[in-house]
Legacy VTK file of the C-alpha trace (Angstrom):
# vtk DataFile Version 3.0
C-alpha trace
ASCII
DATASET POLYDATA
POINTS 97 float
7.903 13.728 -30.696
8.046 9.946 -30.947
9.823 9.694 -27.590
7.124 11.789 -25.927
4.334 9.615 -27.312
6.253 6.478 -26.359
6.667 7.725 -22.799
3.006 8.666 -22.585
1.875 5.252 -23.816
4.198 3.499 -21.379
2.814 5.575 -18.517
-0.791 4.863 -19.478
0.011 1.153 -19.830
1.648 1.083 -16.419
-1.341 2.780 -14.779
-3.775 0.378 -16.471
-1.673 -2.613 -15.438
-1.584 -1.392 -11.836
-5.342 -0.840 -11.794
-6.028 -4.290 -13.269
-3.671 -5.991 -10.826
-5.250 -4.154 -7.889
-8.731 -5.175 -9.040
-7.662 -8.807 -9.460
-6.061 -8.971 -6.023
-9.092 -7.321 -4.453
-11.509 -9.804 -5.994
-9.430 -12.904 -5.252
-8.517 -11.931 -1.688
-12.080 -10.760 -0.992
-13.479 -14.146 -1.947
-10.862 -16.064 0.032
-11.371 -13.940 3.140
-15.163 -14.129 3.129
-15.281 -17.890 2.604
-12.850 -18.810 5.347
-14.254 -16.621 8.100
-10.967 -14.743 8.216
-12.765 -11.410 7.968
-14.252 -11.797 11.457
-10.830 -12.651 12.903
-9.303 -9.520 11.372
-12.286 -7.391 12.409
-11.963 -8.512 16.039
-8.261 -7.657 16.085
-8.274 -4.592 13.832
-7.161 -2.203 16.569
-4.048 -4.219 17.393
-3.248 -4.833 13.727
-3.699 -1.117 13.013
-1.294 -0.122 15.779
1.347 -2.506 14.454
0.914 -1.115 10.938
1.197 2.491 12.168
4.400 1.705 14.078
5.899 -0.225 11.143
4.895 2.512 8.705
6.381 5.242 10.864
9.611 3.278 11.205
9.869 2.680 7.465
9.141 6.328 6.714
11.788 7.444 9.219
14.378 5.164 7.621
13.301 6.427 4.185
13.760 10.048 5.255
17.308 9.324 6.393
18.118 7.782 2.991
16.696 10.623 0.875
19.206 12.435 -1.295
21.166 9.292 -2.131
21.803 7.986 -5.602
19.073 5.350 -5.523
15.330 5.497 -5.046
15.356 3.352 -1.909
14.622 6.266 0.431
11.669 7.432 -1.621
10.259 3.915 -1.853
10.574 3.363 1.885
8.995 6.725 2.611
6.046 6.019 0.306
5.496 2.449 1.511
5.792 3.541 5.136
3.199 6.262 4.576
0.830 3.756 2.956
1.261 1.303 5.838
0.609 4.087 8.323
-2.564 5.141 6.512
-3.792 1.544 6.421
-3.100 1.247 10.139
-4.993 4.439 10.923
-7.896 3.195 8.806
-8.009 -0.046 10.842
-7.919 1.820 14.167
-10.801 4.152 13.287
-14.210 3.063 14.572
-16.626 1.432 12.186
-19.926 2.880 10.974
LINES 1 98
97 0 1 2 3 4 5 6 7 8 9 10 11 12 13 14 15 16 17 18 19 20 21 22 23 24 25 26 27 28 29 30 31 32 33 34 35 36 37 38 39 40 41 42 43 44 45 46 47 48 49 50 51 52 53 54 55 56 57 58 59 60 61 62 63 64 65 66 67 68 69 70 71 72 73 74 75 76 77 78 79 80 81 82 83 84 85 86 87 88 89 90 91 92 93 94 95 96
């Protein structure tokens, strides 16, 4: 019973840490980007950046698929990170409101 509670608390702590770190990075990077005019540069080139991210994500996911079933978690990590990069790239390619 104690091991189950310990595992649950570790999981909750990890999720809270991830959420807090994501919030902190979002706030800090958002302020830096808006003050430097970098947002307009990215917005003007979002289609090209999105295509690069989709290609990189697809490549990473393909490499991750070939490494699945091994002893380590490298294949799974590459597959997940590649999928996230691909989704970010698709989001940048899509037209704005």
